[in-house]
N, C-alpha and C positions, 0 to 999 in steps of 0.2 A: 711700084708695088710697096705696100705697107705691111711688112711681115713682122710680127711680134717675136721677141726672143722667148724661147721655151723657158718655162719656170717649173719649179718643183722643190723638193726637199729630199732628205735622206732619213732613214730610220735605222738606228743601231740594232744589230742582230744579237741583242743581249742574251736571249734565251738559248739560241744556238751556241753561243760562246760558252754559256754556263754548261750546256750539255757536253761540249768539248772538254771542259775542265773535269767533269765527272768521269768521262771516258778515260781520261789520262790519270785518274786517281788523285787529282788535286783537290781544290776546294769543292765541297759537296753542296753548298747552299750559299745564298747571297750574304749571310752574316759572315761566313768564313772568308768570302771574297773581300768584304769590307775590312775585316781584321787584317788580312794578309797585305792588302793594297795600301792601307792608310787613307783610303777614300771613304767619305762618310757613308754610313749605311743608307740614309735616304737617297743619296745619289746612286749607289749600287742597286738599290731596290728599283729605282726608276729605270736604270739601264737594262735590267733583266726582266722585271715584271710589268713595267709600264712604259715601254720605249716610245709609245705614241705621245707621251708627255714630255719627252726630252726635246727641248728647243735649241740647246747649244751643248757642245761638248768641250770641256777644257782639255787641252792636249796632255797636260800632266796627269789629269785624272784618267784619261783614256789609257795612257802608258801604265799607270798603276793598276787599272782594271785588267788589262791584257797580260802584262808581264808579272807583276807581283801577285795579283789576285787570281787570275785564271791559271797562271803558271806557264805561259808561253815564253819561249826564249826570245831575245831580241832578233835572232836569226829567223825564228818561226814567224814573227810579226813582219819582218822585212820580206819574207817570201809569200806572204798572203796578198791576195788581190783585194782591191778596195771593196768589191762585192762580197768578200768573205766577212767583212765587218759591218758594212752598211747596205741597206736595201734602198734603191732609188724609188722615189715616189713622185712621178711627174704630175703636175696639175692637169686637170681635165682639159682635153683639147690641145695639149702640148706634148705629144708623144705618148699620152696615156692610151691604153687600149680599152 
């Protein structure tokens, strides 16, 4: 049997995380997230407004985005599921519906 390994990617749920920031009374827009996080505005803009263009995520930038920018505590982040931050996108025919 010649079975191929499933392939796919993940998409950052940036807009949902931005909504969470607003709900908690933290950063209200991507510019505020960038200023608080120390992550460049173009990176934050892609994370929130154009997640389909994000091909790689630097872990330090992700920490800055979530903790310093969005305002989550390290404990909040530790208790989140992977699916709270990323959306799985299987390739067609590899678990995709």
